[in-house]
GUROBA-759882 format. One line per 4 residues: number of its first residue (from 1); their letters; for each residue x negated, y negated, z of N, C-alpha, C. Coordinates in steps of 0.05 Angstrom, whole numbers, padded with zeros to 5 digits. Layout:
GUROBA-759882
NUM> a> X Y Z X Y Z X Y Z | ...
This chain:
GUROBA-759882
1> mavc> -00017 00021 -00001 00011 00002 00007 -00011 -00028 -00004 | -00042 -00032 00019 -00054 -00047 00016 -00070 -00047 -00008 | -00078 -00032 -00026 -00097 -00030 -00053 -00075 -00046 -00070 | -00053 -00042 -00071 -00031 -00057 -00102 -00017 -00077 -00086
5> srpy> -00013 -00084 -00066 -00004 -00111 -00051 00028 -00104 -00059 | 00042 -00087 -00064 00072 -00090 -00069 00082 -00082 -00059 | 00104 -00090 -00049 00136 -00071 -00035 00130 -00049 -00032 | 00142 -00030 -00032 00152 00001 -00027 00179 00004 -00018
9> saie> 00189 00024 -00020 00206 00038 00006 00193 00068 00010 | 00213 00085 00029 00204 00097 00040 00213 00121 00015 | 00231 00115 -00007 00232 00146 -00017 00203 00134 -00046 | 00202 00122 -00053 00179 00115 -00068 00151 00124 -00057
13> isan> 00147 00120 -00037 00118 00133 -00018 00126 00164 -00019 | 00150 00173 -00012 00154 00192 -00002 00146 00216 -00036 | 00164 00207 -00048 00157 00203 -00087 00121 00205 -00092 | 00113 00181 -00089 00082 00181 -00090 00068 00203 -00075
17> lhnk> 00068 00211 -00058 00066 00231 -00044 00068 00265 -00049 | 00094 00265 -00069 00091 00290 -00089 00123 00311 -00066 | 00121 00296 -00053 00148 00296 -00039 00135 00318 -00023 | 00113 00327 -00015 00093 00336 00011 00101 00335 00038
21> vtka> 00116 00300 00041 00120 00287 00071 00160 00283 00066 | 00181 00290 00074 00203 00280 00074 00214 00255 00066 | 00240 00248 00051 00240 00227 00057 00245 00207 00084 | 00261 00228 00104 00274 00220 00126 00251 00222 00148
25> atak> 00224 00236 00136 00194 00235 00141 00187 00207 00142 | 00193 00198 00131 00172 00189 00112 00192 00149 00123 | 00209 00153 00122 00226 00130 00136 00223 00119 00166 | 00218 00154 00175 00217 00149 00208 00189 00136 00208
29> ilkd> 00165 00140 00193 00137 00134 00198 00137 00102 00191 | 00148 00101 00178 00153 00067 00155 00157 00054 00195 | 00183 00064 00194 00191 00040 00217 00183 00042 00246 | 00171 00065 00247 00151 00064 00273 00116 00036 00263
33> lher> 00115 00045 00241 00093 00025 00239 00105 00001 00241 | 00131 -00002 00223 00135 -00033 00226 00151 -00044 00266 | 00150 -00026 00279 00168 -00029 00308 00131 -00039 00321 | 00105 -00028 00312 00082 -00025 00318 00069 -00058 00307
37> nqle> 00083 -00067 00294 00071 -00090 00279 00053 -00088 00260 | 00057 -00061 00245 00029 -00059 00227 00040 -00054 00191 | 00062 -00050 00193 00077 -00071 00173 00096 -00084 00170 | 00106 -00101 00140 00124 -00119 00144 00146 -00105 00132
41> graa> 00171 -00111 00142 00180 -00099 00133 00219 -00115 00119 | 00224 -00104 00099 00263 -00128 00103 00278 -00114 00085 | 00294 -00116 00093 00322 -00107 00082 00328 -00107 00049 | 00330 -00094 00032 00345 -00094 00003 00361 -00070 -00008
45> gkqi> 00388 -00077 -00002 00404 -00074 -00006 00413 -00053 00021 | 00407 -00023 00007 00423 -00007 00044 00398 00007 00052 | 00366 -00002 00039 00337 00010 00040 00327 -00005 00056 | 00299 -00008 00067 00288 -00018 00074 00261 -00018 00065
49> vyhv> 00255 -00051 00053 00216 -00042 00029 00203 -00055 00048 | 00186 -00036 00054 00158 -00039 00069 00134 -00062 00051 | 00123 -00073 00062 00088 -00076 00060 00072 -00087 00075 | 00060 -00088 00063 00025 -00094 00083 00021 -00128 00091
53> hqdp> 00024 -00135 00121 00015 -00164 00128 -00004 -00175 00107 | -00001 -00195 00099 -00018 -00204 00078 -00033 -00231 00093 | -00059 -00231 00099 -00083 -00245 00116 -00090 -00270 00092 | -00086 -00292 00102 -00082 -00319 00088 -00124 -00321 00088
57> nday> -00127 -00309 00099 -00160 -00310 00098 -00175 -00294 00070 | -00155 -00272 00065 -00157 -00262 00037 -00171 -00264 00016 | -00148 -00293 00011 -00144 -00304 -00010 -00177 -00318 -00018 | -00172 -00318 -00046 -00194 -00326 -00073 -00207 -00344 -00055
61> spee> -00227 -00359 -00056 -00237 -00392 -00066 -00229 -00393 -00090 | -00226 -00423 -00096 -00225 -00446 -00125 -00249 -00427 -00148 | -00271 -00425 -00133 -00292 -00416 -00145 -00291 -00383 -00155 | -00282 -00377 -00135 -00287 -00344 -00144 -00265 -00336 -00170
65> laal> -00234 -00345 -00158 -00217 -00359 -00185 -00224 -00364 -00208 | -00246 -00383 -00212 -00259 -00387 -00237 -00282 -00365 -00248 | -00291 -00341 -00234 -00305 -00333 -00239 -00289 -00318 -00251 | -00270 -00316 -00240 -00258 -00286 -00243 -00251 -00290 -00280
69> dtti> -00234 -00315 -00279 -00226 -00329 -00303 -00241 -00330 -00332 | -00277 -00338 -00323 -00290 -00331 -00337 -00298 -00304 -00350 | -00298 -00284 -00326 -00306 -00259 -00329 -00278 -00245 -00350 | -00256 -00256 -00343 -00237 -00245 -00365 -00232 -00247 -00386
73> nelr> -00247 -00282 -00396 -00251 -00282 -00419 -00270 -00273 -00434 | -00292 -00266 -00426 -00313 -00252 -00428 -00301 -00223 -00458 | -00288 -00215 -00426 -00277 -00196 -00435 -00270 -00188 -00456 | -00245 -00215 -00456 -00223 -00199 -00483 -00242 -00216 -00506
77> tntt> -00258 -00228 -00519 -00281 -00237 -00531 -00293 -00205 -00532 | -00305 -00202 -00520 -00322 -00174 -00521 -00300 -00143 -00536 | -00276 -00157 -00515 -00249 -00133 -00529 -00246 -00149 -00567 | -00242 -00156 -00575 -00245 -00169 -00599 -00257 -00164 -00619
81> tlta> -00288 -00167 -00605 -00310 -00165 -00622 -00313 -00137 -00630 | -00304 -00118 -00598 -00309 -00081 -00602 -00287 -00080 -00623 | -00257 -00089 -00622 -00243 -00076 -00643 -00248 -00078 -00663 | -00262 -00103 -00676 -00265 -00116 -00701 -00291 -00088 -00709
85> takt> -00310 -00087 -00692 -00330 -00074 -00691 -00318 -00030 -00701 | -00303 -00032 -00689 -00294 -00008 -00697 -00275 -00001 -00714 | -00271 -00027 -00730 -00240 -00015 -00746 -00270 -00018 -00767 | -00285 -00033 -00775 -00308 -00030 -00797 -00321 -00012 -00797
89> lrss> -00320 -00001 -00775 -00334 00042 -00769 -00315 00050 -00788 | -00295 00061 -00770 -00270 00072 -00777 -00273 00068 -00816 | -00269 00046 -00832 -00273 00050 -00854 -00288 00060 -00875 | -00320 00047 -00862 -00341 00057 -00866 -00343 00096 -00864
93> lssl> -00330 00100 -00846 -00326 00134 -00831 -00301 00146 -00854 | -00291 00130 -00867 -00269 00134 -00888 -00278 00137 -00906 | -00291 00119 -00916 -00306 00114 -00936 -00326 00139 -00941 | -00336 00141 -00924 -00363 00167 -00928 -00348 00196 -00926
97> nstl> -00326 00205 -00915 -00313 00235 -00913 -00302 00228 -00940 | -00297 00206 -00958 -00285 00216 -00983 -00298 00219 -01007 | -00318 00218 -01002 -00342 00212 -01017 -00355 00256 -01017 | -00369 00262 -01037 -00366 00280 -01044 -00397 00287 -01025
101> stad> -00392 00318 -01014 -00426 00329 -01001 -00444 00335 -01009 | -00471 00342 -01007 -00487 00340 -01024 -00481 00364 -01034 | -00464 00387 -01017 -00475 00410 -01042 -00451 00409 -01058 | -00430 00393 -01060 -00418 00388 -01082 -00429 00375 -01101
105> lian> -00444 00356 -01098 -00459 00337 -01106 -00481 00363 -01135 | -00493 00376 -01125 -00514 00382 -01129 -00497 00417 -01143 | -00479 00421 -01145 -00457 00444 -01153 -00448 00426 -01175 | -00434 00407 -01187 -00433 00379 -01201 -00453 00376 -01228
109> vqal> -00475 00367 -01205 -00498 00367 -01231 -00504 00393 -01246 | -00502 00409 -01227 -00520 00434 -01240 -00503 00440 -01271 | -00481 00436 -01266 -00448 00433 -01286 -00453 00427 -01309 | -00470 00397 -01301 -00467 00380 -01317 -00488 00384 -01339
113> etek> -00509 00392 -01324 -00539 00405 -01341 -00532 00423 -01357 | -00512 00437 -01351 -00511 00469 -01364 -00494 00457 -01402 | -00474 00450 -01377 -00458 00429 -01412 -00475 00411 -01428 | -00495 00396 -01414 -00519 00385 -01440 -00533 00397 -01445
117> neiv> -00539 00424 -01449 -00559 00436 -01449 -00537 00452 -01480 | -00508 00455 -01470 -00498 00474 -01491 -00482 00450 -01512 | -00496 00426 -01503 -00488 00399 -01532 -00508 00400 -01544 | -00532 00394 -01524 -00560 00386 -01544 -00567 00410 -01560
121> grld> -00559 00438 -01555 -00562 00472 -01568 -00543 00467 -01601 | -00526 00447 -01593 -00518 00444 -01618 -00517 00427 -01633 | -00528 00400 -01616 -00537 00378 -01636 -00561 00392 -01659 | -00582 00416 -01646 -00596 00423 -01652 -00602 00435 -01681
125> tlka> -00576 00453 -01679 -00559 00470 -01700 -00561 00456 -01720 | -00544 00429 -01712 -00530 00414 -01731 -00561 00395 -01754 | -00572 00387 -01732 -00598 00368 -01746 -00610 00388 -01761 | -00620 00410 -01755 -00629 00428 -01766 -00622 00430 -01797
129> gkae> -00608 00443 -01797 -00579 00444 -01820 -00565 00471 -01820 | -00566 00478 -01809 -00558 00509 -01808 -00528 00505 -01806 | -00511 00474 -01805 -00481 00484 -01802 -00479 00481 -01844 | -00435 00497 -01839 -00439 00491 -01865 -00434 00461 -01877
133> kvtk> -00439 00462 -01901 -00429 00435 -01914 -00411 00437 -01922 | -00385 00402 -01910 -00366 00408 -01936 -00373 00395 -01955 | -00362 00403 -01985 -00354 00396 -02002 -00349 00367 -02005 | -00350 00350 -02027 -00329 00339 -02024 -00301 00349 -02046
137> kerd> -00305 00359 -02063 -00280 00383 -02072 -00260 00390 -02043 | -00272 00408 -02021 -00255 00418 -02006 -00249 00394 -01993 | -00265 00383 -01989 -00257 00350 -01977 -00224 00335 -01984 | -00218 00340 -02014 -00209 00319 -02024 -00194 00337 -02031
141> evek> -00182 00374 -02022 -00159 00395 -02029 -00148 00392 -02006 | -00161 00398 -01980 -00155 00389 -01954 -00128 00365 -01952 | -00147 00334 -01953 -00140 00319 -01949 -00115 00316 -01969 | -00104 00322 -01992 -00084 00331 -02004 -00061 00341 -01989
145> ewks> -00073 00382 -01981 -00057 00386 -01962 -00038 00371 -01956 | -00056 00363 -01932 -00052 00343 -01905 -00032 00325 -01915 | -00026 00308 -01936 00000 00285 -01944 00018 00303 -01955 | 00013 00327 -01971 00040 00348 -01965 00047 00350 -01953
149> asmi> 00043 00359 -01926 00041 00362 -01907 00069 00351 -01884 | 00047 00323 -01892 00058 00295 -01876 00080 00302 -01887 | 00089 00294 -01917 00111 00283 -01932 00134 00294 -01921 | 00139 00327 -01928 00153 00346 -01916 00158 00345 -01887
153> skrr> 00137 00333 -01870 00142 00336 -01845 00167 00307 -01841 | 00152 00275 -01856 00167 00261 -01854 00201 00265 -01854 | 00213 00270 -01882 00232 00289 -01892 00244 00293 -01876 | 00230 00318 -01871 00251 00345 -01855 00260 00322 -01817
157> eria> 00250 00305 -01813 00260 00298 -01788 00267 00283 -01794 | 00274 00261 -01815 00298 00243 -01829 00322 00256 -01831 | 00322 00290 -01841 00337 00292 -01842 00358 00307 -01813 | 00345 00316 -01797 00345 00320 -01778 00365 00303 -01754
161> vdmw> 00350 00272 -01760 00362 00248 -01744 00384 00244 -01767 | 00387 00245 -01785 00417 00232 -01802 00443 00259 -01793 | 00436 00286 -01793 00453 00305 -01785 00452 00310 -01756 | 00440 00295 -01741 00457 00289 -01702 00477 00264 -01711
165> kfie> 00461 00239 -01722 00486 00219 -01717 00515 00233 -01732 | 00522 00248 -01749 00540 00255 -01775 00553 00282 -01746 | 00537 00293 -01733 00542 00320 -01701 00554 00296 -01680 | 00544 00283 -01675 00549 00256 -01650 00579 00249 -01664
169> dmve> 00581 00235 -01687 00602 00231 -01697 00629 00242 -01693 | 00627 00262 -01699 00648 00287 -01689 00642 00308 -01671 | 00630 00307 -01643 00625 00318 -01611 00648 00294 -01595 | 00659 00300 -01592 00671 00278 -01574 00657 00287 -01543
173> gkek> 00666 00269 -01522 00646 00266 -01489 00612 00266 -01503 | 00614 00254 -01474 00574 00251 -01478 00566 00272 -01476 | 00577 00283 -01448 00573 00315 -01435 00563 00335 -01455 | 00587 00334 -01478 00597 00366 -01499 00564 00350 -01518
177> reel> 00552 00323 -01521 00535 00318 -01536 00506 00337 -01539 | 00501 00323 -01501 00484 00320 -01495 00480 00359 -01492 | 00504 00373 -01480 00489 00399 -01480 00497 00416 -01511 | 00503 00403 -01536 00496 00405 -01559 00478 00401 -01570
181> resl> 00460 00379 -01559 00430 00372 -01567 00413 00393 -01555 | 00415 00398 -01523 00401 00412 -01516 00392 00439 -01516 | 00426 00455 -01537 00428 00473 -01545 00416 00474 -01568 | 00420 00461 -01586 00396 00465 -01615 00368 00460 -01603
185> glde> 00357 00444 -01584 00327 00444 -01582 00320 00418 -01599 | 00334 00400 -01582 00322 00373 -01609 00313 00361 -01593 | 00303 00362 -01563 00293 00346 -01551 00266 00349 -01537 | 00259 00374 -01559 00232 00387 -01539 00217 00379 -01569
């Protein structure tokens, strides 16, 4: 009670002692201490609230209060700087955790080295002239086939669009049109 310097009832004291002392025994002990003037007691509703006698000589001097205020301010500034430091350390830790580990980096470097070696090998065969060269005649034939295939594809696409417009005009209801379009596979 003297440490906290706040009033307590018999119920609170019994609860703080984890009910090792009953409430009735606590009330009796507190009443005896009050009668011997070792505690101060005041009625608060149906119960009596007890507190320790406060000695006016125990009060802090203005110099001690000023020293406490400066200590509090120093601790507040330290807290803010430490909080900022903790935040920067957390962010650097998260960035370090998000980077690859050394083992992963070594594995990635090895994979890239093998890929590079394969590409260099293919390049060397191309530089050596071992690859088959495409003649002008073969290139022209392929381009001609490509143009004819793309023209046929465009015509078929135009026919499909026109047919769908015709079907859309004939079928009533948006849901039926969507089901029909899906069953014909036009959205693929």
